Steps between C-alpha positions, in 0.01 A plus 500: 500500500645736760653814348754714682358842585655783298456860607539834327516836678312785334459830685575334831247217464641146489273329248487124450609469138354170378257437218145415595537121465819493707345720767172308529679166517741635759207611718314169469812288551595685818150551632541282810839628611432842645245779507556763232318802369521632146468863394446626147636849430426745220575873472193606699573264789867602501403863551244401764775317689705817512215671685386214723740337747290187557467435126874548459573264790268226370626522141867491604432207735342296218679176423402552136437833322387492139500773237130570445528763228712575195618822666764308694605298196566825312668650807734202517594542135560875541718432804702243300419187702699226326246221507163411354229658712181300556164659563267276703177677592307391806203403285710285266677331791167421662365341182823304448469359853141395423622317188790322673346430841421152626217397727689572824606848381191655656390865469310759702370818335498817709388840373258717303122518547296186564365479145846553352683234702212253449511553122879463503475167683223381268701589188813324626309184586344501154827557314743295712346169604813400695500801734397438859354813662459461876306820550466872441416823678435857393750775575278696739588320822667787688409483867437124465855390423509234773190332357654501152834364623318219680307415181819484292696305762229235533512442123884520478529588129845460345463822299323816619409740217441857623332746265462817705600857421841614623601583767224296672631166370849585623366605842321164525817305420708713734260436788401137445755312287658335803174342621345403165506123440584515133824443311480761225341846508471688171408870489300562184343845522191509278543162329165358615326781310643354179463138606131560572443658159404843633810655340677391182870421473691699241579313175847343497645747249395791724664329798823450304533866400449610860160665456291272722463787746322705230263211426413484871465877518240490223294252705527688830590863418354658813689270738831473316557826310682700766692197632643408160578855392696573817669163556599440139649849468695465824621152404638629168677780688661249741618274217672782314645636823656158558614485138684833529658381826609179323652689206700726730640212705 
């Protein structure tokens, strides 16, 4: 069933405010109509966008933007948004599409190291018998973009899953979206790391209280410590700055 898109503006980002079932069905039901790309935004990516013009451009040009972390749910409540706010992480959306997809809803996996993307594909095939995966490629193709584009365009997957670190995934979409023969492009950050089993997903109760970032930090402290400390602090500052502005209005 087609559901009308509902949006909610939080800190200048126009999020698609549908629950995960509504969103996944909307994507699959409209998959043949036009090419779209989907961005998932949490506090860290929001701050990155403020410092990177290409990231900001690609996120704002997304036909669908989902709330990837509880930080924006809490921000919406603090800023008195008068509607239920839905969090749909990129990982959860990806798995929901696997569950609901039909044979012609084909996928291509792009990103991570060879062993990671291969394990991700293997795990999906094992868990979701209905999923049709046309192909995959690691995320270290820079300098060979034309060869990669040709590979994808020959296979013509309906859904292209990109699991590459920002801002590289946004640069790729900015440069090549127009010539990619695929209907849906989803930017997933490090999701293949979890899908492959290399990293663990935080338990649901930790996700719900907004501490998934801490769970990830414990798994990759060297890579994520400084990013989370700086971006989370700055995000909190921006939310309360907006709250004071709202109260004075």
